N, C-alpha and C positions, 0 to 999 in steps of 0.2 A: 558659340564663340570659342575660338581657339585660345588656349592658355599655355604659355611657355614659361618654365621655371628656370632661373639661373642656378646652375649647380653650385656656384660659389656662395649663393645666398641661403642654402639649405641648412647650414650648421646653426644650431641654436633655435630653430623654429619648431613649432608644435603642429602636427597635422590635425586638421579638423575632420571629423568623421561625418559623412552623410550616408545614412542607411540606404537611400535609394540609388546610390552610385555602386558600380561594380568596384569593389575594394581591390587595392593592390594585392596580388597573391603573396602569401606569407613568406615564400623563399627569398623574395627580393631583399627583405630586411635581414634575414638570418644569414644570407650568403654574401652580405657586404656590398650590395648594389646601391647606387645613388640615383634617385629619380631626377630627371631633368626636363620632363615634359608631362603635362596632364591635360587630357582632352576628353575626359569621360562625359557622356551625356546621359540624361535620364528619361528622355522622351523618344518618340518615333522619329522626330526630326533631328538630324545629326549636323547639318551644315557642311556642304551645301545641299545634300540630299536627304532621303529618308531611309528607313530600314531597321531602326531600333538596334537592340543589342547585337544582333548578328552582323552588323556592319559598323559597329562602334570602335573607332581607334581610341585606345584608353590611355596608355602610359608608355614612356620611354625611359630606359635605365642604362647606366654604364658602370663599369668598374675597370680598374687598371692595376696590373701587376708588372712592374718593370716596363718593358716595351710591348707587353701583351695587352691589347685593348679589347674589352668585351662590350657588346651592345645588346640590349634586350628590349623586346617589344611585347606589350600586353594588349590584346584586342578581343572583341567579341567575334571577329572574323576568324574562320578556320585557317590558321597558318600552320596547322599540323600536316594536312595534306594539300593545303593551298587553294582549296576550292570550296565555294559556298553555293548551294542551290536555293534560290528564293522561292517564295510561295507561289509565284506565277509560273514556275517551271524554268525560269531563266538561270543561266550559270554565270558565276563571277569568280575571278581568280585574284590571288595575291599579287601585289606588285613587288618590285625589288626595293631594298633599303638604300636610299640615296644618301650619299655622304659628301661633305665638302670640308676641306682643310685650309681654305684660303681666306676665311672671314669675309667672304663676298657673296652672300646668297640673297637673292630676291625671292619674293613669293608671287604667286599668280601665274597666268599663262606665260609660257616661255621661260619659267624659272629653271627648267631642266638644264639649260645651258650653263648654269652656275654650279651644278653638282658634278664635280669632275671624277668622282668615284662612286661605285655602287657595289652592293653585296647581293649576289644571287643565292637563294636558298637551295637551289637545285631542283625546284619544283616546276611543273608545267605552267606556262604563262599564256593566257589568251586575253586579248583586249575586249572592249565592249562589243566590237563588231562580231565577236565569236560567242555571244551570249546564248545562242541557241544550241550550243554544243558542249556536252559534258566531257570529262577527262577521258572516257573510253571511246569517244568519237574519232573516226578516221578523217574527219574534215580538217582542212588546214585553215579554215576561216578564223581570223583573228590571232593566229599563232604569232608569238613574238619571241625571238631568240637572236643570238649573235652569230648565226651561221649554221647551226645544226639542222635547221629545217623542221625540227620536231616540237618546238616550243619549250624545250628543256635544254639548259646549259649546265655545265658542271658547277657545283656550288663553289663559291670563291669570291675573292675581292678583285674587282675589275676596274681598270682605267676606262672611263666612258668617253666614247666619241659622239654618241647620239642616244637620245631617249625617245621612246614611243609614248605618246599621250592619248592612246586609244581608249578614252573614257567617255562618259555621257557628255554630250554637247551642253555647255552651260555650267559644267562642273570643273572647268580647267583651272580654277583656283586651287584644285587638288594636285595639279601637275608638280613634278613628273611622276609617271607611272612605272615604266619598266625599261630596262636597257635593251636597245636593239642594235648597238654597235659598240665595240670596245675590245679590250684584250685583258687576259688574265694576268693579274699582278702577283697574287699569292693564293694558295689554298687556305681554307679555313682551318684553324686549329681545333675548333669545336663548332657544332651546328646542331643545336638541340631544340626540341619543341615538345609541347604537351598541352593538356587541358585540365582545368581544375575549377569545378563549380560552373560558372557561366562564362569564363574567359579562357582564351588560348594564349600561349606564350611561345616566343621564338627567341633564342639567344645564340649569338655567334661571337667568335673571337678570332683575332688575327694579330700578326706581328707588325707593329708600326714601322719597323726599320725597312720593310719592303717598299715603303712609300718614298724613302730617301728624304724625309723631312727632318730638318735639324733645328728649326726655330720653335718658339712657343706656339701651341696649337689652339686655334679656335675652331671647334668641330660642330658642324651643322648636320642634322639627321632628319630625314623625311620619309614618310611611308603612306601609301594609299592602296586601294584595290581597284579592280577594273571598271567599276561604276563611278568611282570618285565620290561616292556619297559622303564619305568622311575622310579626313587625312589628319596626320599628326606631324608637327614640326618641333624640333628642340635644338638647343645650343648649349654647349658647355666648353669651358676653357681648361686646358691641361698644360703642364710644364713641358719643357722641351724633351725631345727624344734623344736618348744617349746614343753614341756611336756603337755599332756592333763591336764585339770584343776583338775581332780580327783587325778592324780598322784602327782601334786603339793601340793594339800591339804593333801595327805597322808604323803608326805615328811615333811610338817610343823607339822603334828600331831606327827610324830615320834620324831622330834626335840624337841617338847614340852615335850614329855614323858621322853626323856633323861635328859633334864634340871630339870624336876620335881624330878626325882630320885636322881640327883646329889645334890640337895639342901634339900632333905627330911631327 
């Protein structure tokens, strides 16, 4: 069962520890991150598929400094190189981080149309139809990209025109999977990944002003892998994005010009 935590409700709560769960990695707390989704599982069944820890989507985090927003993912899936080989010899790949800023996200099949932005980690992407091919394969089967033809796009924040949902049939509750159409909005200010114990993590950051959003933000985040065996969804609310300094100075200059004309 999926669990989403409102970031606004975290203050003053006490976390309950379950030894059988993959615990949040220590740096989330020490580096000032706020958890806004928890979907950790303890059995081989993950919902809607199976695979145990290696396919478990666990936690989502965020933090903000001015207009710089950082989003973090913790999972048992290898998001360090973006590829996981299962015991049956099949290959699975990380999806892109789906983002929405319009407070209008639905779940299930077709939900991809409501995620208007996405973050590409800069890793190879193959859908489920390419499960017979590892990262070193020359096959183009299942490759997903936004025009490169290699399955690899530049890491960055993209405005999305279409999503690929090439995952296991019957797992489309985990949609969307990966961007296959869009345009680069901004490069990432950071794009870090690592492994600690039994979990991997990936953190990214970008400048919110690149989106041109000036109202209060309701931010939805979603992630899954090419089998769709597990997925994680979260939502948090943030205060409005301030104008870039140049725009503020321009506004002051225009105001001064109006006053000068008024009193001349």
